[in-house]
C-alpha positions in Angstrom: -18.0 7.6 29.7 -16.3 6.1 32.8 -13.0 4.4 32.1 -11.7 1.2 33.9 -8.3 -0.2 33.1 -7.1 -3.8 33.9 -3.4 -3.9 34.8 -1.0 -6.7 36.0 2.0 -8.8 35.1 1.8 -11.2 32.1 -0.3 -14.3 32.2 -2.4 -13.5 35.3 -5.7 -13.7 33.4 -6.3 -10.1 32.4 -7.7 -10.9 29.0 -9.9 -13.7 30.4 -11.3 -11.2 32.9 -11.8 -8.6 30.1 -13.7 -11.1 28.1 -15.9 -12.2 31.0 -16.8 -8.6 32.0 -17.7 -7.8 28.4 -19.7 -11.0 28.1 -18.0 -12.1 24.9 -14.7 -13.5 23.6 -13.1 -10.3 22.4 -9.4 -10.8 23.3 -7.2 -13.7 22.3 -6.5 -15.9 25.4 -3.6 -18.3 25.5 -1.4 -19.7 28.2 1.6 -17.8 26.8 2.9 -14.5 28.3 2.7 -11.4 26.2 -0.3 -12.3 24.0 -1.8 -8.8 24.6 0.6 -6.1 23.6 -1.6 -3.2 22.6 -4.7 -1.7 24.3 -8.0 -3.3 23.8 -11.3 -1.5 24.6 -14.9 -2.6 25.1 -18.0 -1.2 26.7 -19.4 -3.1 29.7 -23.2 -2.8 30.1 -24.6 -3.4 33.6 -27.7 -2.5 35.5 -26.1 0.6 37.0 -24.8 1.9 33.6 -22.0 1.4 31.2 -18.2 2.0 31.3 -15.3 1.6 29.0 -13.1 -1.3 29.9 -9.4 -1.4 28.7 -7.2 -4.5 28.6 -3.5 -3.9 28.7 -0.3 -5.8 28.1 1.6 -7.5 30.9 3.9 -5.2 32.8 7.5 -6.3 33.8 7.4 -9.0 31.2 11.1 -9.0 30.7 10.8 -9.2 27.0 11.8 -6.8 24.2 8.3 -5.2 24.2 8.4 -4.3 27.9 9.1 -0.5 27.3 6.5 -0.2 24.6 3.9 -2.0 26.7 4.5 0.2 29.7 4.1 3.3 27.5 0.7 2.0 26.4 -0.3 1.3 30.1 0.9 4.8 31.0 -1.3 6.2 28.3 -4.3 4.1 29.4 -4.0 5.3 33.0 -3.9 9.0 32.2 -7.7 9.3 32.4 -8.6 6.0 34.1 -11.1 6.4 37.0 -10.6 2.9 38.4 -7.8 0.3 38.0 -8.3 -3.4 38.3 -5.0 -4.8 39.6 -5.1 -8.5 38.5 -3.0 -11.0 40.3 -3.0 -14.8 40.0 -4.9 -16.1 43.1 -3.5 -19.6 42.8 0.2 -18.6 42.6 2.7 -17.1 45.0 3.3 -13.4 44.5 6.3 -12.6 42.3 8.7 -9.7 42.2 6.8 -8.4 39.1 3.5 -8.3 41.2 5.3 -6.1 43.8 6.7 -3.9 41.0 3.3 -3.4 39.5 1.8 -2.5 42.9 4.5 0.1 43.5 3.9 1.5 39.9 0.2 1.8 40.6 0.8 3.6 44.0 2.8 6.2 42.1 0.0 6.7 39.6 -2.5 7.5 42.4 -5.6 6.0 40.8 -8.3 4.1 42.8 -7.3 0.5 42.7 -9.3 -2.7 43.1 -7.2 -5.8 43.8 -8.6 -8.7 41.8 -7.5 -12.3 42.5 -8.0 -14.3 39.3 -8.3 -18.1 38.7 -9.9 -18.7 42.1 -12.2 -21.5 40.8 -13.3 -22.9 44.1 -14.3 -21.1 47.4 -11.8 -23.3 49.4 -9.0 -21.6 47.5 -9.9 -18.2 49.0 -8.1 -19.3 52.2 -4.8 -18.9 50.4 -5.3 -15.2 49.5 -3.8 -13.9 52.7 -0.4 -13.0 51.2 -2.2 -10.6 48.7 -2.7 -8.1 51.5 1.0 -7.4 51.4 0.4 -5.6 48.1 -1.2 -2.8 50.1 -4.6 -2.5 48.3 -6.9 -4.0 50.9 -9.3 -6.9 50.4 -8.8 -8.9 47.2 -11.9 -9.8 45.3 -11.7 -13.5 44.3 -12.8 -14.2 40.8 -12.8 -17.0 38.2 -13.3 -16.1 34.6 -13.6 -19.8 33.7 -16.5 -20.3 36.1 -17.8 -16.7 36.1 -17.3 -16.5 39.9 -17.1 -13.1 41.7 -18.1 -11.0 38.7 -21.1 -9.4 40.3 -19.1 -8.6 43.4 -16.4 -7.1 41.2 -18.9 -5.0 39.3 -20.4 -3.7 42.6 -16.9 -2.7 43.7 -16.2 -0.9 40.5 -19.4 1.1 40.7 -18.6 2.0 44.3 -15.2 3.4 43.2 -16.4 5.3 40.1 -17.2 9.0 40.7 -20.9 9.9 40.6 -22.0 11.8 37.6 -25.1 13.8 38.2 -25.7 14.9 34.6 -26.4 12.0 32.3 -24.5 12.5 29.0 -26.3 11.9 25.7 -26.5 8.3 24.6 -23.6 7.3 22.5 -24.2 6.8 18.8 -22.8 3.5 17.5 -20.0 4.2 15.0 -19.4 2.8 11.6 -17.1 -0.2 12.2 -14.0 -0.3 10.0 -11.9 -3.4 10.0 -8.3 -2.7 9.0 -6.9 -5.9 7.4 -4.0 -7.1 5.3 -0.9 -9.2 5.3 1.8 -8.8 8.0 3.8 -5.6 7.8 1.5 -4.0 5.2 1.3 -0.9 7.3 -2.0 -1.4 9.2 -0.8 -0.3 12.6 1.2 2.7 11.2 -2.0 3.7 9.4 -4.1 3.5 12.6 -1.5 5.5 14.5 -1.4 8.2 11.7 -5.2 8.5 11.8 -5.3 8.9 15.6 -2.3 11.2 15.7 -0.6 9.1 18.4 1.2 5.8 18.7 -1.8 3.8 19.9 -0.5 0.4 18.7 3.0 -0.9 18.6 4.7 -0.6 15.2 7.7 -2.7 14.2 9.4 -3.7 11.0 9.0 -7.3 12.2 5.9 -9.0 10.8 3.3 -10.2 13.3 3.7 -7.4 15.9 0.0 -7.0 16.3 -1.3 -10.2 18.0 -5.0 -9.5 18.3 -7.8 -7.3 16.9 -7.7 -3.9 18.6 -10.9 -1.8 18.8 -10.5 2.0 18.9 -13.4 4.5 19.1 -12.7 7.6 17.0 -14.7 10.6 15.6 -13.9 12.2 12.2 -15.8 15.3 11.3 -18.6 14.5 13.7 -19.1 10.9 12.4 -18.2 8.2 15.0 -16.2 5.2 13.9 -14.9 2.1 15.5 -11.5 1.2 14.0 -10.4 -2.4 14.3 -6.7 -3.0 13.8 -6.2 -6.7 13.1 -3.3 -9.2 13.1 -1.7 -9.7 9.7 -2.9 -12.7 7.8 0.0 -15.1 6.8 -0.3 -18.1 4.5 0.7 -20.4 7.4 0.4 -19.3 11.1 3.6 -19.8 13.0 2.0 -20.5 16.4 -1.3 -21.2 18.2 -1.5 -17.6 19.4 -1.1 -16.4 15.8 -3.7 -18.8 14.5 -6.2 -17.6 17.1 -5.4 -14.0 16.2 -5.9 -14.7 12.5 -9.3 -16.2 13.4 -10.2 -13.0 15.2 -9.1 -11.0 12.2 -11.4 -13.0 9.9 -14.2 -12.6 12.5 -13.5 -8.8 12.6 -14.1 -8.7 8.8 -17.5 -10.5 9.3 -18.5 -8.0 12.0 -17.4 -4.9 10.2 -19.5 -2.4 8.3 -16.7 -1.6 5.8 -13.4 -3.4 5.4 -10.2 -1.4 4.8 -7.9 -3.8 2.9 -4.4 -2.4 3.4 -2.2 -3.1 0.4 1.6 -2.7 0.3 2.3 -1.6 -3.3 5.6 -3.5 -3.2 4.1 -6.8 -2.1 0.8 -7.8 -3.6 -0.5 -11.3 -4.4 -3.1 -13.9 -3.8 -3.5 -13.0 -0.1 -5.1 -9.6 -0.9 -7.5 -11.3 -3.3 -8.5 -14.0 -0.7 -9.1 -11.3 2.0 -11.2 -9.2 -0.3 -13.2 -12.3 -1.4 -13.7 -13.3 2.3 -15.2 -9.8 3.0 -17.3 -9.7 -0.2 -18.7 -13.1 0.4 -19.7 -11.9 3.9 -21.5 -9.0 2.3 -19.0 -6.4 3.4 -17.9 -3.5 1.2 -14.1 -3.3 0.6 -12.0 -0.2 0.3 -8.5 -0.8 -1.1 -6.0 1.4 0.9 -2.7 1.5 -0.9 -0.2 2.4 1.8 3.5 3.6 1.8 2.8 5.8 -1.3 5.4 8.2 -0.1 8.0 5.5 -1.0 6.9 5.5 -4.6 8.9 8.0 -6.7 6.8 10.4 -8.7 8.1 9.2 -12.0 7.5 5.6 -11.0 3.9 6.1 -9.8 2.1 5.4 -13.2 4.1 2.1 -13.6 3.3 1.1 -10.0 -0.4 1.9 -10.5 -0.5 -0.2 -13.7 1.2 -3.1 -11.9 -1.3 -2.9 -9.0 -4.2 -2.8 -11.5 -2.9 -6.0 -13.2 -2.3 -7.8 -9.9 -5.6 -6.8 -8.5 -7.5 -7.2 -11.7 -10.3 -9.2 -10.1 -10.9 -6.3 -7.7 -10.9 -3.6 -10.4 -14.5 -2.6 -9.4 -13.5 -1.7 -5.8 -12.6 1.9 -4.9 -9.1 2.6 -3.8 -7.2 5.3 -1.9 -3.5 6.0 -2.2 -2.1 7.0 1.1 0.9 7.3 3.4 1.1 7.0 7.2 4.3 9.1 7.1 3.0 12.1 5.1 -0.7 11.6 6.1 -1.7 11.8 2.4 -5.4 11.2 1.8 -6.2 10.0 5.3 -9.4 12.1 5.2 -10.4 10.4 1.9 -10.3 7.0 3.6 -13.2 8.1 5.9 -15.2 9.9 3.2 -15.0 6.8 1.0 -15.8 4.5 3.9 -19.0 6.6 4.7 -19.9 6.5 1.0 -19.5 2.7 0.9 -21.5 2.3 4.1 -24.4 4.3 2.7 -24.2 2.5 -0.6 -24.4 -0.8 1.2 -27.5 0.4 2.9 -29.2 1.5 -0.4 -32.8 0.5 -0.7 -34.4 0.6 -4.2 -38.2 1.1 -4.1 -40.1 -1.8 -5.5 -41.8 0.2 -8.3 -38.5 1.6 -9.5 -36.8 -1.8 -9.3 -39.6 -3.3 -11.5 -39.4 -0.5 -14.0 -35.7 -1.3 -14.4 -36.6 -5.0 -14.6 -38.9 -4.3 -17.6 -36.0 -2.5 -19.3 -33.5 -5.3 -18.6 -35.7 -8.1 -19.8 -36.7 -6.3 -23.0 -33.0 -6.1 -24.0 -32.2 -9.8 -23.7 -33.7 -13.2 -24.6 -34.8 -14.9 -21.5 -33.6 -18.5 -20.8 -35.9 -21.4 -21.7 -36.0 -25.1 -21.0 -37.3 -27.4 -23.7 -39.2 -24.6 -25.3 -40.7 -23.3 -22.0 -39.4 -19.8 -21.2 -38.4 -18.3 -17.9 -40.9 -15.8 -16.6 -40.1 -13.1 -14.1 -43.3 -11.9 -12.4 -41.7 -9.1 -10.2 -38.7 -8.2 -8.0 -38.3 -6.7 -4.6 -35.5 -5.8 -2.2 -36.2 -7.0 1.3 -32.8 -6.4 2.8 -29.8 -4.1 2.9 -26.2 -4.6 4.0 -25.8 -6.3 1.7 -28.6 -5.2 -0.7 -30.6 -8.4 -1.5 -32.9 -8.6 -4.5 -35.5 -11.3 -4.7 -36.9 -12.3 -8.2 -40.2 -14.2 -8.3 -40.1 -16.5 -11.3 -42.1 -19.5 -12.7 -39.1 -21.9 -12.5 -36.0 -20.9 -10.5 -34.1 -23.8 -12.1 -34.4 -22.1 -15.5 -32.1 -19.3 -14.4 -28.8 -19.8 -16.1 -25.5 -18.5 -14.8 -25.2 -16.2 -17.9 -28.6 -14.7 -17.2 -27.8 -14.2 -13.5 -24.5 -12.5 -14.4 -26.4 -10.3 -16.9 -28.7 -9.1 -14.0 -25.8 -8.6 -11.7 -24.1 -6.4 -14.3 -27.3 -4.4 -14.9 -27.9 -3.9 -11.2 -24.3 -2.8 -10.7 -24.3 -0.3 -13.5 -27.9 1.0 -13.6 -28.5 1.0 -9.9 -25.0 2.2 -9.0 -24.1 -0.7 -6.8 -21.0 -2.2 -8.6 -18.7 -1.1 -5.7 -20.5 -3.1 -3.0 -21.5 -6.7 -2.8 -25.2 -7.6 -3.4 -27.1 -10.8 -3.6 -29.7 -12.2 -6.0 -32.4 -14.7 -4.9 -34.8 -16.5 -7.3 -38.0 -17.9 -5.8 -40.6 -20.0 -7.5 -44.2 -18.8 -7.9 -47.0 -20.4 -9.6 -48.5 -18.7 -12.7 -51.9 -17.3 -12.0 -54.8 -18.6 -14.1 
């Protein structure tokens, strides 16, 4: 797939441009320099085709992440076919803009100069100084008002090399959201999986500021890995609050949630994240990280403590792993595929009703004032999560105890206890 990379100094509107071209709010946008630190990817669909768009951190930021951010931009530009050089069309050029221009000249990639924040055509008269950057005519755009996007897309396709042989259509990958508390080892885990430092890792909590999508193939199976910002009890800034919202949204959009657990720091936050995912109908895999730091003789004790602290999640599968030693990284993917398939299980109606006969024969059905609950039949209309509909004479007769009994039987007898599933009771008049 073609690759287009957005580059520029901090706070010139790169993430807003990224979101507009993608047609959705994917990157956190705030009027604070340095919100984007890692690489963000998304596929832009247009009439002429599709290309991979990459958003990068601001160059020449002057902060302590500057070197790490430049390494990420270097990495993104290695196979870029077109670069969108974003500059603020309403501000005077800064020294950082000239530094970025010189940097891009040395990289030798085709560059399109994009003037952002040009909300009104009359502002285009002030774009003359941008020619001093040496990249020809700037394309005036406004992400807020969606101005200039068609012209920009046209310019991108003119710069992209022509490919005469169409590649096979890409298969959508299983989306895995990597979530957890700050400093639980999420970014280290992602880097270990990819075999490169794709996202910035630091001992300081909160280094990841936004959800990062990475396309990845493991043993022929495509995945989309989403590294998310750590979930704190109380966000410390607006940017962090926005990033946490994106993390929760990433859970809701995932196929499987990888809940990263630091074995030395476990509590209510892990339970809340797991519950958020399960209520959204998403399977959860507990990924216990930093296992290389657990001494062999201490491992049984640590496992017992984890079992106690995560007692409510006892039914969820878990993998003990280490980003440092790469222990069990492959098992994460095999378990994720298994959970994905389990969450897409469909039980034939005839088989489901055979089991229903067995279940109801073993228990006394609820009744109300001497009138018993009757279950006529059951069916499964949906998957992901599996949803079972029971047609009964009086839905209000269904007690919590009886519903829990059915949940236990479905989990055990149908093999679904590791994934969330839903029960629905619908009224139906008795015939005759």
